[in-house]
Steps between C-alpha positions, in 0.01 A plus 500: 500500500618571850414740775766773525749327264319554171455256214743215440540269200626142458608354167579153635173380648540679832843374608657848481345847501610844381338834578329681213471871448171521695580592858141552616281237662303343217176339610435327170649419161354441154713347226428575136416166331679580173799706615711323766693813605184707548363505853258720692503555875260672729672662792370527855310823561555596134415410146652310204859478370618327181833354395578397143858387566463213745445719808812715485328833426147589610265766365187627674179410317214687660394759242127549558496368858420726791816592693358353821434165331638187665501199268401175673477263201645500150390267220622464142238357268685191369315506167545874449820584689483872426182506713562524874274548801604667824281451804550777753379603843237720335401363156604296196725630220561360151781560252464409134854610406733290714474722811602821321166655604220397736130578516272440797219265408222339699331784692307218668826417682587855604579525870596132524833320507530282191703193597491296180394498135439192288508520121356256250683402179188334359303823530706820540190692611442271800684609815468447876627720782524415868453800727418612851126461448484186290565340165418701188461396137523696178376370166603808301876515557476699821262780399233387748510260796236311695519330838501122492234336715615313807810708574352849541640683803778240530863597440632298204881488493566232235319333213600223260337325207516123452679443164309176436159632608495869400169564674650393834648789697681481827 
């Protein structure tokens, strides 16, 4: 993704690049784990677009999102790829149908920028979200969220889980 020149694609490991059909500034990409030509992009000052043809044609995917929504982070659940999370400047959204529709979840995060979401293949109900006012955890698939001790009132912009020690978070 580039600023002002849209999204480009390389099929030879980065030696050559060709423009795609997305001419907006994408601030993030999410690739579908089972469909190599399916890609999602979140666009600066906007919401989510999807391509199913290797990034030649793009369709808006923001049904259910407020029109003033700006998506900051976009995550595909790798174990359930039709489930996506979109962190925005005002709340957290979830889609259970491959981004066809979105629902705001996590009223505990309302009014905050949600920078990141971490899913858990071992337990699909266990999620983490990094936001303006800390790190949050859900044990019920996103229905309710609680603040994690130690990072309250601290902006959390990234989170990762150690694959060898699943209880270790970074």
